[in-house]
C-alpha positions, 0 to 999 in steps of 0.5 A: 954870382960871378956872372953878373960882374962879367955880364956888366963888363961885356955890356960896357965894352959892347955898347960903345961899339954899337954907338960907333957903328951908328955914328959911322952909318951914312946919313942921307944928304939934304937932296936925298931927304928932300927927294924922299919927302917930295916922293912921299907927298906925291904918292899921297896926292896922286894915289892909284888903286887896283881898279884904276884904268891903265891910261889914268894910272899912267897920267897919274904916274906922270903927274907924280914925276912932274910934282917931284921934279917941281918940288925938288926945284922949289926946295933947292931954290929955298935952300939956296 
């Protein structure tokens, strides 16, 4: 019977420590979030498969990079 109050006290003291650790975690900056979104979109638009020829794969990778660069520039212009 004494274990339940002890467990409640331990949980009450450890829970705020976990929340503090989450609050101190590094939030991604707006630019990093924009870049991640642009890269995700580029991967979805310019997909490559395992049977894709090497020259086609390289062109798709270049197109992804150009898309991400353009997307970031447009996103930065919109944000001001």
